[in-house]
C-alpha positions in Angstrom: 1.1 14.6 -16.3 3.6 13.9 -13.5 2.9 11.3 -10.9 3.5 12.3 -7.3 4.5 9.7 -4.7 4.8 9.7 -1.0 6.2 7.3 1.6 4.7 5.7 4.7 5.8 3.2 7.3 3.5 0.3 8.0 3.5 -3.3 9.1 1.8 -5.9 6.9 1.2 -9.6 7.3 3.2 -11.9 5.0 2.3 -15.5 4.3 5.0 -17.8 5.8 3.2 -21.1 5.6 -0.2 -22.6 5.1 -2.5 -20.4 7.1 0.5 -18.8 8.9 1.7 -15.3 8.6 4.0 -12.8 10.3 3.9 -9.0 10.4 6.8 -7.3 8.6 7.6 -3.6 8.8 7.9 -1.9 5.4 8.1 1.5 3.9 5.3 1.8 1.3 5.8 4.0 -1.7 2.4 5.2 -2.7 1.1 6.9 -5.9 -0.8 10.0 -4.8 -4.2 10.9 -6.1 -6.0 14.2 -5.7 -7.8 14.1 -2.3 -11.0 15.4 -3.9 -11.1 12.3 -6.2 -11.0 9.7 -3.4 -14.8 9.2 -3.5 -14.7 8.3 -7.2 -11.5 6.2 -6.7 -13.1 3.8 -4.2 -16.1 3.1 -6.3 -16.3 1.4 -9.7 -18.3 2.8 -12.6 -21.5 1.1 -11.4 -21.3 2.7 -8.0 -20.2 -0.6 -6.3 -17.2 -0.4 -3.9 -13.9 -1.7 -5.3 -12.0 -4.4 -3.4 -9.1 -3.5 -1.1 -6.8 -5.7 -3.2 -7.7 -3.8 -6.4 -7.3 -0.4 -4.7 -4.0 -1.3 -3.0 -2.5 -2.7 -6.3 -3.3 0.6 -7.9 -1.6 2.9 -5.4 1.2 0.8 -3.8 4.0 1.4 -6.2 6.9 -0.2 -4.3 7.9 -1.5 -0.9 11.2 -0.9 0.7 12.9 -1.9 3.9 12.7 0.7 6.8 15.6 3.0 7.4 18.8 1.3 8.4 22.0 2.6 10.0 22.8 4.3 6.7 19.7 6.4 6.8 18.5 5.0 3.5 15.8 2.6 2.4 16.5 -0.4 0.3 14.3 -2.7 -1.9 12.6 -5.5 0.1 13.2 -9.2 -0.7 9.5 -9.4 -1.6 7.3 -7.3 -3.9 3.9 -5.7 -4.0 2.3 -8.9 -5.3 3.6 -10.7 -2.2 2.0 -8.1 0.0 -1.3 -8.4 -1.7 -1.7 -12.1 -1.3 -3.6 -11.6 2.0 -6.8 -9.6 2.1 -5.9 -8.2 5.5 -2.6 -6.9 4.1 -4.5 -5.1 1.2 -6.9 -3.6 3.8 -4.0 -2.3 5.8 -2.4 -0.8 2.7 -5.6 1.0 1.7 -6.4 2.3 5.2 -2.8 3.5 5.6 -2.9 5.2 2.1 -6.1 7.0 2.9 -4.9 8.1 6.3 -1.6 9.4 4.9 -2.8 10.8 1.6 -1.8 14.5 1.4 -4.9 16.7 1.6 -3.6 19.5 -0.8 
């Protein structure tokens, strides 16, 4: 079974100090899921909603810097775990993923 990925630009908050954060533009590399399975994906086996952090960790494969002068993306200095430290970042990742998910 092959895994399909897609890219999306977004800005996420990054912790820069105690109770301080700044928004950083990133290119998220997302693992795609079939659109008709989204309802099952957002719920656990008991029918309770899964957390944004859990969902984001499952679909955010990699983060990259936005396009530079070369027209290419490059790995960011921080990783997916850094992004998911803040609940609001996980919520942004999940909402962006759901909005950009290919509907085919």
